[in-house]
C-alpha positions as CSV (number, residue, x, y, z in Angstrom):
1,X,0.0,0.0,0.0
2,X,1.3,3.5,-0.8
3,X,1.9,5.9,2.0
4,X,-0.2,9.0,2.0
5,X,1.2,12.1,3.5
6,X,-1.4,14.3,5.2
7,X,1.2,16.0,7.5
8,X,3.6,17.4,4.9
9,X,4.0,21.2,4.6
10,X,1.5,22.5,2.1
11,X,2.2,24.5,-1.0
12,X,1.1,28.1,-1.3
13,X,-2.1,28.7,-3.3
14,X,-2.4,32.4,-3.0
15,X,0.2,33.1,-5.8
16,X,0.7,31.5,-9.2
17,X,3.5,28.9,-9.6
18,X,5.2,27.2,-12.5
19,X,7.7,24.4,-12.9
20,X,11.0,25.4,-11.3
21,X,9.7,27.7,-8.7
22,X,10.7,27.1,-5.1
23,X,9.1,28.1,-1.8
24,X,11.0,28.2,1.5
25,X,9.3,26.5,4.4
26,X,10.4,26.0,8.0
27,X,13.2,23.3,7.9
28,X,13.1,22.8,4.1
29,X,11.5,23.9,0.8
30,X,8.9,23.0,-1.8
31,X,9.9,22.7,-5.4
32,X,7.2,23.0,-8.1
33,X,7.4,20.6,-11.0
34,X,4.2,21.8,-12.8
35,X,2.6,23.7,-14.4
36,X,3.9,23.3,-17.1
37,X,4.7,19.6,-16.9
38,X,8.3,19.7,-18.1
39,X,10.7,16.7,-18.2
40,X,12.8,16.4,-15.0
41,X,15.4,14.0,-16.5
42,X,14.8,11.6,-13.6
43,X,13.8,7.9,-14.3
44,X,10.0,7.4,-14.4
45,X,9.6,5.1,-11.4
46,X,6.7,4.8,-9.1
47,X,8.7,3.9,-6.0
48,X,5.8,4.8,-3.6
49,X,3.4,2.4,-5.4
50,X,1.1,5.4,-5.8
51,X,-0.1,4.4,-9.3
52,X,-2.7,1.7,-8.8
53,X,-3.7,1.0,-12.4
54,X,-3.1,2.2,-16.0
55,X,-4.0,1.3,-19.6
56,X,-3.7,2.8,-23.0
57,X,-6.1,5.6,-22.1
58,X,-5.8,6.5,-18.4
59,X,-3.8,6.1,-15.3
60,X,-5.1,6.0,-11.7
61,X,-3.1,7.7,-8.9
62,X,-3.9,7.0,-5.3
63,X,-6.2,4.0,-5.2
64,X,-3.8,1.5,-3.8
65,X,-4.1,-2.3,-3.4
66,X,-3.8,-4.6,-0.4
67,X,-0.2,-5.9,0.1
68,X,0.5,-9.6,0.3
69,X,3.2,-8.8,2.9
70,X,0.5,-7.8,5.4
71,X,-1.2,-11.2,5.2
72,X,2.2,-12.9,5.3
73,X,2.9,-11.0,8.6
74,X,-0.5,-11.9,10.1
75,X,-0.4,-15.6,9.2
76,X,3.3,-16.1,10.1
77,X,2.9,-14.3,13.4
78,X,-0.2,-16.2,14.4
79,X,1.1,-19.6,13.4
80,X,4.6,-18.9,14.7
81,X,3.2,-18.1,18.1
82,X,1.0,-21.2,18.1
83,X,3.9,-23.5,17.1
84,X,6.1,-21.8,19.7
85,X,3.6,-22.6,22.5
86,X,2.7,-26.1,21.3
87,X,6.3,-27.3,20.3
88,X,8.9,-24.7,21.2
89,X,8.1,-24.1,24.9
90,X,7.6,-27.8,25.7
91,X,10.9,-28.8,24.1
92,X,12.7,-26.1,26.0
93,X,11.0,-27.2,29.2
94,X,12.1,-30.8,28.7
95,X,15.7,-29.7,28.8
96,X,15.2,-27.9,32.1
97,X,12.5,-29.8,34.0
98,X,11.5,-33.4,34.8
99,X,9.2,-35.0,32.2
100,X,6.2,-35.3,34.6
101,X,6.3,-31.5,35.3
102,X,6.5,-30.8,31.6
103,X,3.4,-33.0,31.0
104,X,1.5,-30.9,33.6
105,X,2.7,-27.7,32.0
106,X,1.8,-28.8,28.5
107,X,-1.9,-28.1,29.0
108,X,-1.1,-24.5,29.9
109,X,1.1,-24.2,26.9
110,X,-1.7,-25.5,24.7
111,X,-4.3,-23.1,25.9
112,X,-1.8,-20.2,25.8
113,X,-1.1,-21.0,22.1
114,X,-4.8,-21.3,21.2
115,X,-6.1,-18.3,23.2
116,X,-3.1,-16.1,22.6
117,X,-2.9,-17.0,18.9
118,X,-6.6,-16.2,18.5
119,X,-6.5,-12.9,20.3
120,X,-3.4,-11.8,18.4
121,X,-4.9,-12.9,15.1
122,X,-8.1,-10.8,15.8
123,X,-6.1,-7.7,16.7
124,X,-4.0,-7.9,13.6
125,X,-7.0,-8.7,11.4
126,X,-9.0,-5.8,12.7
127,X,-6.1,-3.4,11.9
128,X,-5.9,-4.9,8.4
129,X,-9.7,-4.5,7.9
130,X,-9.5,-0.8,8.8
131,X,-6.9,-0.3,6.1
132,X,-9.0,-2.2,3.5
133,X,-12.0,-0.1,4.4
134,X,-9.9,3.1,3.7
135,X,-8.8,1.6,0.3
136,X,-12.4,0.7,-0.6
137,X,-13.5,4.3,-0.1
138,X,-10.6,5.8,-2.0
139,X,-11.4,7.3,-5.4
140,X,-8.2,7.6,-7.3
141,X,-7.2,10.7,-9.3
142,X,-7.5,9.7,-13.0
143,X,-5.2,11.0,-15.7
144,X,-6.6,10.7,-19.2
145,X,-3.7,11.1,-21.6
146,X,-5.8,11.0,-24.8
147,X,-7.8,14.0,-23.5
148,X,-4.9,15.5,-21.7
149,X,-7.1,16.0,-18.6
150,X,-7.1,15.0,-15.0
151,X,-10.2,14.1,-13.0
152,X,-10.6,14.7,-9.3
153,X,-13.8,13.1,-7.8
154,X,-15.0,14.5,-4.5
155,X,-15.8,11.6,-2.2
156,X,-18.4,13.6,-0.2
157,X,-20.5,15.1,-3.1
158,X,-19.5,12.8,-6.0
159,X,-18.7,15.9,-8.0
160,X,-16.2,15.4,-10.7
161,X,-13.7,18.2,-11.4
162,X,-11.8,18.1,-14.7
163,X,-8.4,19.8,-14.8
164,X,-6.4,20.5,-18.0
165,X,-3.2,18.5,-17.8
166,X,-1.0,21.5,-18.4
167,X,-2.7,23.5,-15.6
168,X,-2.2,20.8,-12.9
169,X,0.1,21.8,-10.0
170,X,2.7,19.3,-8.9
171,X,5.4,19.7,-6.3
172,X,8.0,17.8,-4.2
173,X,8.6,18.6,-0.5
174,X,11.8,18.2,1.5
175,X,11.3,19.2,5.2
176,X,13.1,18.6,8.5
177,X,11.4,18.5,11.8
178,X,12.2,17.6,15.4
179,X,10.2,15.0,17.3
180,X,10.6,13.0,20.5
181,X,12.7,10.5,18.5
182,X,15.1,13.2,17.1
183,X,15.4,15.0,13.9
184,X,13.2,13.6,11.2
185,X,13.6,14.2,7.4
186,X,10.5,14.1,5.3
187,X,10.1,13.9,1.5
188,X,7.0,13.7,-0.5
189,X,5.3,14.3,-3.9
190,X,1.9,15.9,-4.5
191,X,-0.5,17.0,-7.2
192,X,-3.3,19.4,-6.8
193,X,-5.6,22.1,-8.1
194,X,-7.8,24.8,-6.7
195,X,-11.6,24.2,-7.2
196,X,-12.6,26.8,-9.8
197,X,-15.7,27.8,-7.8
198,X,-14.9,27.2,-4.1
199,X,-11.1,27.6,-4.2
200,X,-11.0,24.4,-2.1
201,X,-7.8,22.3,-2.4
202,X,-8.1,19.2,-4.6
203,X,-4.9,17.4,-3.9
204,X,-3.2,14.1,-3.3
205,X,0.2,13.6,-1.7
206,X,2.5,10.6,-1.0
207,X,5.5,10.1,1.2
208,X,8.8,9.1,-0.4
209,X,12.1,7.8,0.9
210,X,14.1,10.6,-0.7
211,X,13.9,13.7,-2.9
212,X,15.1,12.0,-6.1
213,X,12.5,9.2,-5.6
214,X,9.7,11.8,-5.1
215,X,10.7,13.5,-8.4
216,X,10.7,10.1,-10.1
217,X,7.2,9.5,-8.8
218,X,6.0,12.6,-10.7
219,X,8.1,11.8,-13.7
220,X,6.3,8.5,-14.0
221,X,3.0,10.3,-14.4
222,X,4.4,12.9,-16.8
223,X,6.1,10.2,-18.9
224,X,2.9,8.3,-19.1
225,X,0.9,11.4,-20.2
226,X,3.5,12.1,-22.9
227,X,3.4,8.5,-24.3
228,X,7.0,7.8,-23.1
229,X,5.8,4.8,-21.0
230,X,2.7,2.7,-21.5
231,X,2.3,0.1,-18.8
232,X,2.5,-0.3,-15.0
233,X,5.4,-2.7,-15.5
234,X,7.5,0.1,-16.9
235,X,6.8,2.4,-14.0
236,X,7.5,0.0,-11.1
237,X,10.8,-0.8,-9.4
238,X,12.6,-3.5,-11.4
239,X,13.5,-5.2,-8.2
240,X,9.9,-5.9,-7.2
241,X,8.6,-9.5,-7.7
242,X,6.4,-8.5,-10.6
243,X,6.1,-10.0,-14.1
244,X,5.4,-8.0,-17.2
245,X,1.9,-9.4,-17.7
246,X,0.9,-9.6,-14.0
247,X,-2.3,-7.8,-12.9
248,X,-1.8,-4.5,-11.0
249,X,-2.6,-6.1,-7.6
250,X,-0.5,-8.5,-5.6
251,X,-1.5,-12.1,-5.2
252,X,-0.3,-15.7,-5.7
253,X,1.7,-14.5,-8.7
254,X,3.7,-12.2,-6.4
255,X,4.8,-15.0,-4.1
256,X,5.6,-17.3,-7.1
257,X,7.7,-14.5,-8.6
258,X,9.6,-14.0,-5.3
259,X,10.3,-17.8,-5.1
260,X,11.5,-17.9,-8.7
261,X,13.9,-15.0,-8.0
262,X,15.2,-16.7,-4.8
263,X,16.0,-19.8,-6.9
264,X,17.8,-17.6,-9.4
265,X,19.8,-15.9,-6.7
266,X,20.7,-19.2,-5.1
267,X,21.8,-20.6,-8.5
268,X,23.9,-17.5,-9.1
269,X,25.6,-17.7,-5.7
270,X,24.1,-14.4,-4.5
271,X,22.8,-16.0,-1.3
272,X,24.1,-19.1,0.6
273,X,22.2,-22.2,1.7
274,X,21.6,-20.9,5.3
275,X,19.9,-17.8,4.0
276,X,17.8,-19.9,1.6
277,X,16.8,-22.4,4.3
278,X,15.4,-19.7,6.6
279,X,13.8,-17.9,3.7
280,X,11.9,-21.0,2.7
281,X,11.2,-21.9,6.4
282,X,9.5,-18.5,6.8
283,X,7.3,-19.1,3.8
284,X,6.3,-22.5,5.1
285,X,5.3,-20.9,8.4
286,X,3.1,-18.4,6.5
287,X,1.4,-21.4,4.8
288,X,3.0,-20.9,1.4
289,X,0.5,-19.4,-1.1
290,X,-2.3,-18.7,1.4
291,X,-1.4,-15.0,1.9
292,X,-1.4,-14.6,-1.9
293,X,-4.8,-16.1,-2.3
294,X,-6.2,-13.9,0.5
295,X,-4.7,-10.8,-0.9
296,X,-6.0,-11.6,-4.4
297,X,-9.5,-12.1,-3.1
298,X,-9.4,-8.7,-1.4
299,X,-8.0,-7.0,-4.5
300,X,-10.7,-8.4,-6.8
301,X,-13.4,-7.2,-4.4
302,X,-11.8,-3.7,-4.6
303,X,-11.7,-4.0,-8.4
304,X,-15.4,-4.6,-8.5
305,X,-16.4,-1.9,-6.0
306,X,-14.3,1.0,-7.2
307,X,-16.1,1.8,-10.4
308,X,-19.3,2.1,-8.4
309,X,-17.8,5.0,-6.4
310,X,-17.4,7.2,-9.5
311,X,-20.2,9.0,-11.2
312,X,-21.4,7.5,-14.5
313,X,-20.1,10.6,-16.3
314,X,-16.5,9.9,-15.2
315,X,-16.7,6.3,-16.5
316,X,-17.9,7.8,-19.8
317,X,-15.2,10.4,-19.8
318,X,-12.6,7.6,-19.2
319,X,-13.4,5.7,-22.4
320,X,-10.7,5.7,-25.1
321,X,-10.9,8.2,-28.0
322,X,-10.3,7.7,-31.7
323,X,-6.7,8.7,-32.4
324,X,-7.8,11.7,-34.6
325,X,-9.5,13.1,-31.5
326,X,-6.5,12.9,-29.2
327,X,-5.6,16.3,-27.6
328,X,-2.2,17.8,-28.5
329,X,0.3,19.5,-26.2
330,X,0.4,23.3,-26.4
331,X,3.1,25.0,-28.5
332,X,4.6,26.6,-25.4
333,X,5.0,23.2,-23.7
334,X,6.6,21.7,-26.8
335,X,9.1,24.6,-27.1
336,X,10.0,24.6,-23.4
337,X,10.3,20.8,-23.3
338,X,12.7,20.8,-26.2
339,X,14.8,23.5,-24.5
340,X,14.8,21.6,-21.2
341,X,16.1,18.5,-22.9
342,X,18.9,20.5,-24.6
343,X,19.9,22.1,-21.4
344,X,19.8,18.8,-19.6
345,X,22.2,17.3,-22.1
346,X,24.6,20.2,-21.7
347,X,24.4,20.3,-17.9
348,X,23.3,16.9,-16.6
349,X,24.2,17.6,-13.0
350,X,22.3,21.0,-12.7
351,X,19.3,21.1,-10.4
352,X,16.0,20.9,-12.2
353,X,14.9,24.3,-10.9
354,X,17.9,25.9,-12.6
355,X,17.3,24.0,-15.8
356,X,13.7,25.1,-15.9
357,X,14.5,28.8,-15.2
358,X,17.1,28.9,-17.9
359,X,14.7,27.3,-20.4
360,X,12.2,30.0,-19.6
361,X,14.8,32.7,-20.1
362,X,16.0,31.3,-23.4
363,X,12.5,31.0,-24.7
364,X,11.5,34.4,-23.5
365,X,8.7,33.2,-21.2
366,X,7.7,35.7,-18.6
367,X,7.6,34.8,-14.9
């Protein structure tokens, strides 16, 4: 599941911004990447798993899918505790205590495993269900590249707001704050727009592990809208256990891909026999493919429920268009994009805000 970022510092809406502008904030800054959506030169990678689905016509940002690792944790923790109580504790007791005492203790171990395992499973499952409920109510932001438009659907009123692609605001945040745990560095990427009538923020933000990764998250969306990438497989981390033709959600295929990769690593000598033994032992304790089946079941339920959350007009708007009706980028964006690429080739190490500013200057674009 992608990590949403409700507590990141917010961009300033009271003044216009464009790609390359920066805004100082306490402990950091905000760098604007759009409008206009210019190439950043970063690889288009969705490291935050913010993109939930895409096809030839549209891309969804922010829906999210259940993670197989959550069910792996729930099942392995529950079964591991039960096995520890039923087998581990009795074996340890046999090395320290007489056999007759161990027999008397075994009933206590048995009920501790059953009751403790059940309570622990229920607590973890209830936490998981609350996360699934949040996912079920999420309406992703949809990017239609053939129309060159973005659709925000308000969850409370079901109102759909259509934003021209070249008018969408995008930003990355780097901020430092002090908590009880010490100094904390935060990074994130966001997209947004001001409602044309109410001025209310329509936005979506995600946490990221670093500033380059946050920029790459935006670049994944921009590259898709400009027909530079065409599938979810191209946008995702190549180290993830995901095949080219896999569905967008995790499931049994995810676990099978991970095991195939483990066999390849073992054959190539990247990991030793001890690592491989414990890796397989963990997957046995989590009941092999069971977490994948449970995750896939939840994902398919989400797949059926999400279209019902959107108004019928959005589903109609989402349909592909004949190629002759595809919207074209503005002349200004084409000129600036070409200039940015030339400057990037000349100065590959320059910060993107400097590249963008120089492109504006050379093309005579007013601030």
